[in-house]
Each structure stands twice: as structure tokens, then as C-alpha cells.
Steps between C-alpha positions, in 0.01 A plus 500: 500500500640452149859373499538539122402785266160425347636474146764246604244304700263492202784393270587210732136386507458535123809291436405221738273203432134590445256439783306175443129548421380321815707732716372803311147384579584446868667840520192673356264326742727578795504872413123499451392311811770472769627749756859626466556358149855642495592198716486298177842391374415627152642446154871575542554350845284206401730428205801525734341245736415270210855521365657421838266204541588369154871528581457318833252244357362428849311189601343659809417869534374694802339841473427705812237755402270394215291816453301427181733228369695691234847427637411135568417451134827665401702277733315192374636556150835347593365221720575139415216293356476294819550803723276689740450862599374576850369853539389654830279800570306605809222671300238233436288748300748472210495119491235463230659761272836328532345160424314638199826587328693199628228283344536684170871418492678176415624489860160457663579159652844607621410818689396445860336791684535550874301755700629620835816614673809395308706436813240243608461342157864470385595230757205286380619488137714188487725571201836659434489812284707603200347846465332730754340839436442724805250779440282539809496710820838666528530474879522121470755476218780389734266250666405359160867461413569307818192285436606395151881495498523143633234389251709611201693265273864582431512746211144609573405863444312741727350808333395788727282786377470865610843504664561867409156603627464809280848612604408519868782259593753782444296781657432607856241262644171650615423439871195278438643316200552132585542363147812693403711394802385142441615514139832662593560216747394243241734638233785488753408141588512391135837670451659345807351148522779260402256239363408712199648735242293804415463774242250786536362623168342848463210355299167674566487525881812291555540126441759290683622166368663273757653164410541224757860375513 
């Protein structure tokens, strides 16, 4: 679902920072070799993630849902020189492709890959986070929030992707659809939790920014 007219969307992209060459290369390989390449953050959203990271200037970053590593590299752009980025994905088949591009970047020694279930891995990472990006299975979004909220520094930022879910969050829910109700509940949780302040942006498929008070 397109939330903006195509011409306006193109104008916004054309007047935003250019996509770095390494990310262009990763995007091409993802579209050539990987299933469901539309899961990639892509140029415009990637620049949004990079900008938020640069504004936050996080020491420690957590990403839930690595896919091919595009968004991790965007988030790493704002990371402190002594910082770390932990990224989690359950698909071990993508590990080598992710590492290939992490190794090509200047962040190779700072990006730590984890393979498995995020809810099992998060408690084992013994750091406090300044920036978290949630972009994995939608049914667990609320569980991910509860898993990370007490591991956030004050002023830390949580970014949540796909929160508009192609507009399904405002439509009648199909009987077998489990993702949409989960996202509706998650959006309500972010709005009502007193520990954070939240704004939902209609960027691409919906991007929520929540700041820890």
C-alpha cells in the first residue's frame, strides 16, 4: 500500500541523501539472490534510520531482525567509535551474506551477529542499549518491547518497523490474520506505556519512534 502519491514519494527520495555505494551493492545482491527482497529497508528508510542513529549517537545498538544486514549498516553510521551493534536473526542461511557486507564496512569489528530466537538471546547480552530497531516477526513485537525496555538507557530510542502493515491496522481483520491484531495491540502498548513517549510516522510501511523517559 502506498501512503503517498508516487511523484511525492519520488521527490522525497530524490531530495534525501544518496544511498552509499556499499548499500547499493548489498541491495542489488539481495534482490538477485534472496527470497522476499522487499523486506529490505531500502534507500529512503535506510537514510531515515541512519539519520536517527546519528542524532542519538548511540554507544550500544540492538537490532531484532537482521535480514541481509542493510538496516544494521545504516544504524551503525551513528554509532560511537567504541560502540557495538548486536543484531539478531533466526535465519542462519543469511549469516554469511550479512558478514560479507559487515566485513566490507568500517564497522566490521563492532557488529556482533546472533543467530536464534531473539527472546532467548536478548537476556544474554549484558549491555544497556541507547538505540533498538525492531523489525522481525510481528506477533512478538510486544514481547520484544517487554524484553528490551528495562535494558534501555534513559533517553534511549526504540524504532519499530511495519507498524501500519500496509494499512491493515485500520481495516477489518481477516479471520486467520494473526499479525495485524498483534500490531494493533503493539501500537496501543507504545501509546499507553508511561515509560516512553511515542510518535508514529507514516514512512514506508509505518515507522514508530519511542523515546525512553
